[in-house]
N, C-alpha and C positions, 0 to 999 in steps of 0.2 A: 528078737525084736523085729527084725526085717520080715520074718515070716508073718508075724501078726499084723504088721503094717500092710503088707501085700494082701493078706486075707481081708483086712478091713477095707482096703481100696476096692478089691473085687466085689465085696458085699455092697458097698456104696454104689458102685457102678451097676450092679444087678438091680438094686432098688430103684435107682434113678432111671434105668432103662424100662423097668416095669411101669413106673409112673408115667413116663413119656408115651409108652405104648398104649396104656389105658386112656390117656388124654387124647391121643390121636384117634383111637377107636370111637370115643364119644363124639369127637368133632366130625368124623366120617358119617356117623349116624345122623347127626344134626344136618350135615350137608345133604345127605340123601333125602331126608324128610323135607327140607326146604326145596330141593329140586323137584320132588314129586308135587309139592303144593304149587310151585311155579308152573309146572306143566299143566296141571289141572286148571289153574286160573287163566293160563294162556288160551287153552281150549275154549273156556267160557267166554273169554274176551273176543276171540275170533268169531264165535257164534253170534254173540251180541252185536259185534261190529257188522257182520254180514247182514243180520236182520235189520239193523238200523239203516245201512246203506241201501238196501233194496226196498224198504218200506217207508223211508222217511220223507221222500220227496214225491209230491204229486206229479211233477214233470217226469220223473223216472217211471212212475206207474203208468202214465199215459204212453210213454215211449215203449214200455213192455207190452202194453195192450196192443199198440199198433204192430209191434214186432211179432208177437206170438198169436194174437187173436184176430188180427186184421179187422175185418168188418163183421165178425160174428157177434160182437157185443153191441147192443143197442140201448139207447136211453129209454126209460119208462117213466111215466108219470106216477106219482104216489097213489093215485086213485086206481091205477091198473094192477097194483100189487095185491097178492092174495096170501093168506096164511094157510099152511098145511098142517093138519094134526092127524095123528093116528090114534084112534080110540077103539079099543077092543078089536084090533086087527082090521079096522075099516078106516079108510082115508076120508077125512072131512076137510073141505076147502071152504074158507070164508074170506070175505073182504077184509083187508087190513084196516084196523081201526087206529086212527091217529088222534091222539089226545092233544089238545092245545092247552097252553098255559093260561090259566085264568087269573086276571089281575084283580086284586082285592081292593 
């Protein structure tokens, strides 16, 4: 009787241990998957935040213009702008055509 009780207890412990081991393995896989997703999303967030911070403010753009380009950038009138097209390996330069909104 005692041998069968000990055997049954050992069997129950083995089954219980196996169940816990499989459960923790599944949890570890889920945790790994979630961490990978979080890392990917953090990278995307950092890139988006960087882009937003550098391109969102006109004041910042003007500051960067002064900092990096000094006086090399100049203002142009719209009439001075040209379009450049490459057709059959030849460069064609035309005046920029600006269409105005027509009120009906």
